[in-house]
C-alpha positions as CSV (number, residue, x, y, z in Angstrom):
1,M,24.7,102.3,-101.4
2,K,22.0,100.4,-99.4
3,R,24.2,97.3,-99.6
4,L,27.2,99.2,-98.3
5,I,25.1,100.6,-95.4
6,A,23.8,97.1,-94.6
7,L,27.4,95.7,-94.6
8,A,28.5,98.5,-92.4
9,V,25.7,97.8,-89.9
10,I,26.6,94.1,-89.9
11,L,30.3,94.9,-89.4
12,A,29.5,97.2,-86.5
13,I,27.3,94.6,-84.8
14,F,30.0,92.0,-85.4
15,L,32.7,94.2,-83.9
16,A,30.6,95.2,-81.0
17,G,30.0,91.5,-80.3
18,C,33.7,90.8,-80.5
19,Q,34.4,93.7,-78.1
20,Q,31.8,92.5,-75.7
21,A,33.2,89.0,-75.8
22,E,36.7,90.4,-75.1
23,V,35.3,92.3,-72.1
24,E,33.5,89.1,-70.8
25,K,36.7,87.1,-71.2
26,G,38.3,89.2,-68.4
27,K,35.2,89.2,-66.2
28,I,33.9,86.8,-63.6
29,R,30.1,86.5,-63.6
30,V,29.1,86.5,-60.0
31,V,25.8,85.0,-58.7
32,K,24.4,84.6,-55.1
33,M,23.3,81.4,-53.5
34,S,23.6,79.5,-50.2
35,P,26.7,77.3,-49.7
36,R,24.5,74.2,-49.5
37,D,23.1,75.0,-53.0
38,M,26.6,75.8,-54.3
39,V,27.7,72.2,-53.8
40,E,24.8,70.8,-55.7
41,Q,24.9,73.4,-58.5
42,L,28.6,72.8,-59.0
43,K,27.9,69.1,-59.2
44,L,25.3,69.7,-61.9
45,G,27.5,72.2,-63.8
46,E,25.1,75.1,-63.3
47,I,28.0,77.1,-61.9
48,D,31.7,76.9,-62.7
49,A,33.0,77.7,-59.3
50,F,32.1,79.0,-55.8
51,V,33.5,80.7,-52.8
52,A,32.2,79.3,-49.5
53,W,33.2,78.2,-46.0
54,E,33.7,74.8,-44.5
55,P,32.5,72.1,-44.6
56,F,30.9,72.9,-47.9
57,V,34.3,73.4,-49.6
58,S,35.5,70.0,-48.5
59,E,32.2,68.3,-49.3
60,A,32.6,69.4,-52.9
61,V,36.2,68.3,-53.0
62,V,35.9,64.9,-51.3
63,N,32.9,64.0,-53.5
64,G,34.9,65.0,-56.7
65,Y,32.7,67.8,-57.8
66,G,35.5,70.3,-58.0
67,K,39.0,71.2,-56.8
68,I,40.4,74.1,-54.6
69,I,42.2,76.6,-56.7
70,A,42.8,79.1,-53.8
71,T,42.2,79.0,-50.1
72,S,41.3,82.1,-48.1
73,A,44.6,81.8,-46.3
74,D,46.3,82.2,-49.8
75,I,44.1,85.2,-50.6
76,W,43.7,87.1,-47.3
77,P,45.8,85.6,-44.5
78,N,44.2,85.6,-41.0
79,H,41.0,87.2,-42.3
80,P,38.1,87.4,-39.8
81,C,35.2,85.1,-40.2
82,C,32.7,83.9,-37.6
83,V,32.3,85.6,-34.2
84,V,30.3,85.3,-31.0
85,A,27.9,88.1,-30.4
86,T,25.5,89.1,-27.6
87,S,22.6,91.4,-27.2
88,D,23.7,94.7,-25.6
89,K,21.2,93.9,-22.8
90,L,22.9,90.7,-21.7
91,D,23.9,90.4,-18.1
92,R,27.6,90.7,-17.5
93,D,27.9,87.5,-15.5
94,V,26.1,85.6,-18.2
95,A,28.4,87.1,-20.9
96,V,31.5,86.1,-18.8
97,A,30.2,82.6,-18.4
98,L,29.6,82.3,-22.2
99,V,33.1,83.6,-23.0
100,W,34.7,81.2,-20.5
101,A,32.8,78.2,-22.1
102,H,33.8,79.4,-25.6
103,V,37.5,79.7,-24.6
104,K,37.5,76.3,-23.0
105,A,35.8,74.8,-26.1
106,T,38.2,76.5,-28.5
107,R,41.2,75.2,-26.6
108,F,39.7,71.7,-26.5
109,I,39.3,71.9,-30.3
110,N,42.9,73.1,-30.8
111,S,44.5,70.5,-28.5
112,E,45.9,67.6,-30.6
113,E,45.2,65.1,-27.8
114,N,41.5,65.7,-28.4
115,R,41.7,65.1,-32.2
116,E,39.5,61.9,-32.3
117,K,36.7,63.5,-30.2
118,V,36.9,66.7,-32.3
119,L,36.4,64.7,-35.5
120,E,33.5,62.9,-33.9
121,Y,31.9,66.2,-32.7
122,A,32.5,67.9,-36.1
123,S,30.8,65.1,-37.9
124,E,27.8,65.1,-35.5
125,F,27.5,68.9,-35.6
126,T,27.5,69.3,-39.4
127,G,26.0,65.9,-40.4
128,K,29.0,65.3,-42.7
129,N,31.1,62.2,-42.8
130,R,34.5,61.9,-41.2
131,E,36.5,62.3,-44.4
132,V,34.8,65.6,-45.2
133,V,35.3,67.1,-41.7
134,E,38.9,65.8,-41.5
135,E,39.7,67.6,-44.7
136,A,37.8,70.7,-43.7
137,L,39.5,71.1,-40.3
138,K,42.8,71.5,-42.0
139,R,41.8,75.0,-43.2
140,I,40.1,76.5,-40.2
141,K,41.8,78.6,-37.5
142,F,39.6,78.3,-34.4
143,V,40.2,81.5,-32.3
144,E,39.2,82.9,-29.0
145,Y,38.9,86.5,-30.2
146,P,39.0,88.1,-33.7
147,D,42.1,89.7,-35.0
148,K,41.1,93.3,-34.4
149,E,43.4,94.8,-37.0
150,E,42.0,92.5,-39.8
151,F,38.4,93.1,-38.6
152,V,38.8,96.8,-38.7
153,K,40.3,96.5,-42.2
154,Y,37.2,94.5,-43.2
155,Y,34.9,97.2,-41.7
156,Q,36.7,99.9,-43.6
157,E,36.4,97.9,-46.9
158,L,32.7,97.7,-46.3
159,E,32.6,101.4,-45.8
160,R,34.7,102.1,-48.9
161,G,32.5,99.8,-51.0
162,G,29.3,101.6,-50.0
163,Y,27.9,98.6,-48.2
164,L,27.4,100.6,-44.9
165,T,24.4,103.0,-45.1
166,K,25.0,104.7,-41.8
167,K,28.0,106.4,-40.1
168,P,29.0,106.0,-36.4
169,G,27.4,109.4,-35.8
170,D,24.1,108.1,-37.0
171,L,24.3,105.4,-34.4
172,G,25.0,107.7,-31.5
173,Y,28.8,107.5,-31.5
174,D,31.3,110.4,-31.6
175,S,33.8,108.6,-33.8
176,E,34.6,105.4,-35.7
177,D,37.0,104.4,-32.9
178,E,34.3,104.8,-30.3
179,F,31.9,102.6,-32.3
180,L,34.5,99.9,-33.0
181,K,35.5,99.8,-29.4
182,D,31.9,99.2,-28.4
183,F,31.2,96.8,-31.2
184,L,34.4,94.7,-30.8
185,Y,33.9,94.5,-27.1
186,S,36.8,92.7,-25.5
187,E,36.2,93.4,-21.8
188,F,34.7,90.0,-21.0
189,Y,37.4,88.1,-23.0
190,D,40.2,90.1,-21.4
191,Y,38.8,89.4,-17.9
192,V,38.5,85.6,-18.6
193,L,41.9,85.5,-20.2
194,E,43.5,87.2,-17.2
195,R,41.8,84.8,-14.7
196,L,42.9,81.8,-16.7
197,K,46.5,83.0,-16.9
198,E,46.5,83.3,-13.1
199,N,44.9,79.8,-12.7
200,E,44.1,77.6,-15.7
201,S,41.6,75.7,-13.6
202,W,39.6,78.9,-12.8
203,V,35.8,78.6,-13.4
204,P,33.5,81.6,-13.0
205,E,30.8,81.4,-10.3
206,K,27.7,79.6,-11.5
207,V,25.0,82.0,-12.9
208,N,22.2,79.5,-12.9
209,K,20.4,81.2,-15.8
210,K,18.8,80.2,-19.1
211,V,20.3,81.7,-22.2
212,R,19.2,81.4,-25.8
213,V,22.2,81.0,-28.2
214,G,21.9,81.0,-32.0
215,Y,24.1,79.2,-34.5
216,L,24.1,78.5,-38.2
217,T,23.1,75.2,-39.8
218,A,26.1,72.9,-40.5
219,D,28.7,75.7,-40.2
220,L,31.9,73.9,-39.0
221,H,33.4,77.3,-38.1
222,Q,31.0,77.4,-35.1
223,L,32.0,74.0,-33.7
224,A,32.8,75.5,-30.3
225,I,29.1,75.8,-29.4
226,Y,28.7,72.1,-29.9
227,V,31.9,71.2,-28.0
228,A,30.9,73.5,-25.1
229,M,27.6,71.5,-24.9
230,K,29.1,68.1,-25.2
231,E,32.0,68.7,-22.8
232,S,29.6,70.3,-20.2
233,Y,31.3,73.7,-20.1
234,Y,28.0,75.5,-20.1
235,K,26.8,73.3,-17.3
236,Q,29.9,74.0,-15.2
237,V,29.1,77.7,-15.2
238,G,25.4,77.2,-14.6
239,L,24.2,78.1,-18.0
240,Q,21.0,76.4,-19.3
241,V,21.6,76.9,-23.0
242,E,18.8,76.7,-25.5
243,A,20.4,76.4,-28.9
244,K,18.5,77.9,-31.8
245,E,19.4,77.0,-35.3
246,F,19.3,79.6,-38.2
247,A,19.7,79.1,-41.9
248,N,22.0,82.2,-42.3
249,G,23.5,85.1,-40.5
250,V,21.0,87.7,-41.7
251,M,18.2,85.6,-40.2
252,E,20.1,85.2,-37.0
253,M,20.5,89.0,-36.8
254,E,16.8,89.3,-37.1
255,G,16.6,86.9,-34.2
256,F,18.6,89.4,-32.2
257,K,16.3,92.2,-33.4
258,N,13.2,90.3,-32.3
259,R,14.7,89.3,-29.0
260,E,14.5,85.7,-29.9
261,I,18.1,85.0,-28.9
262,D,20.5,86.5,-26.3
263,A,23.7,85.5,-27.9
264,G,24.9,83.8,-31.1
265,Y,27.6,82.4,-33.3
266,L,27.5,83.9,-36.8
267,G,29.5,85.5,-39.6
268,G,31.3,88.8,-39.0
269,A,29.7,90.1,-42.2
270,P,26.0,89.9,-41.3
271,A,26.9,90.9,-37.8
272,T,28.6,94.1,-39.0
273,L,26.2,95.0,-41.8
274,K,23.0,94.6,-39.7
275,R,24.6,96.2,-36.7
276,V,25.3,99.3,-38.7
277,N,22.6,99.5,-41.4
278,D,19.7,98.3,-39.2
279,D,21.1,99.5,-35.8
280,I,20.6,96.0,-34.3
281,R,22.4,96.4,-30.9
282,I,24.9,93.6,-30.5
283,K,28.4,93.4,-29.2
284,I,31.1,90.9,-30.5
285,I,32.5,89.4,-27.3
286,A,34.6,86.6,-28.8
287,G,35.8,85.1,-32.1
288,A,35.0,81.7,-33.5
289,N,37.4,81.4,-36.4
290,N,39.7,83.0,-38.9
291,E,40.2,81.8,-42.5
292,G,38.4,78.5,-43.4
293,S,37.0,79.4,-46.8
294,A,38.2,78.6,-50.4
295,I,37.5,79.0,-54.1
296,V,36.4,75.7,-55.5
297,A,36.2,75.2,-59.3
298,K,34.8,72.4,-61.5
299,D,37.3,72.6,-64.3
300,A,39.4,75.7,-63.9
301,K,42.9,75.0,-62.6
302,S,43.8,78.7,-61.8
303,L,42.2,82.0,-60.9
304,E,43.0,83.3,-64.5
305,E,40.8,80.5,-65.9
306,L,37.7,81.9,-64.1
307,A,37.5,84.6,-66.7
308,G,34.0,84.4,-68.3
309,K,32.9,81.8,-65.8
310,K,30.0,81.8,-63.4
311,V,31.1,81.9,-59.7
312,A,28.8,81.8,-56.7
313,I,29.2,83.7,-53.5
314,P,26.9,83.7,-50.4
315,G,26.1,87.4,-50.7
316,F,27.6,90.8,-51.6
317,G,29.5,92.4,-48.8
318,T,30.4,89.0,-47.3
319,V,34.0,88.0,-46.5
320,Q,33.7,85.5,-49.4
321,D,32.7,88.3,-51.8
322,F,35.8,90.2,-50.8
323,L,38.0,87.1,-51.1
324,L,36.8,86.7,-54.7
325,R,37.4,90.4,-55.5
326,I,40.9,90.3,-54.1
327,A,41.7,87.1,-55.9
328,A,40.2,88.4,-59.2
329,E,42.2,91.6,-59.0
330,K,45.4,89.7,-58.4
331,A,44.6,87.6,-61.5
332,G,43.9,90.7,-63.6
333,L,40.2,90.0,-63.7
334,E,37.0,92.0,-62.9
335,T,33.9,90.8,-61.1
336,G,30.3,91.6,-62.0
337,T,26.8,90.2,-62.2
């Protein structure tokens, strides 16, 4: 009898292990780390894949550490990414000047005749070589203003996923529409766009003011800030820009909170999460880019092959997190830590 019981216990453990293994086969193991670390960890084989933005995707690909198995354009076309935000206390004339410089820089980037200069600036800004930035630029849509429909979709996904701890009412708004209109604040961009349509040579009056502008380390999506400096667009409108570098968007939002910066280029994810959850009063006044991320894998050749693999994302609730979730669902997989 004791022997039968022992055999039954062993069988139960064995079956449980098999069942667990079957569950793990259909599940992607998700870990958090910075994109810079992702490249190194993929190289070392500590992770099997990662989801990140450019130029870290292309850095891994060009150096032979992994291959792209899905771009963000494949997974979520025209998805929002980086934005330009300002403190709600920023002077209107300064905000208009910033938007004008951003629009001019974005159009410079998107003009084919400036290709060589753009490659040069991209390499200088990120510290990556020409081959990496040339590859990376293929996947980034530099924009003047975010796609509002897609941005609202992202906001609603954050809400459904329980990432937002406060409601618009908690922040002093009567409705979600009222909050989003104030958060995605297009007045300055609309004004600049209208003036430029009337006269493409229009330049706002010089403001002759100093403004502190944040940006993220080596984030190619935010190339416009560097182009605006190099092409003297800030100078043309009388802006004395003090550029402040941040390691990530969360730290940059803390910069807004502590009044260390007046404006900044950062991801839409930290901008939204910290605006709502911590009530850090910012407005998104322009867009920086759409798309520009990808899933890079060391050995896997398809999304289905990520089952049971360790995949890194920059953080839960980020656009990259949602990209992985969407891709996993399409491949019939689950994600979990």
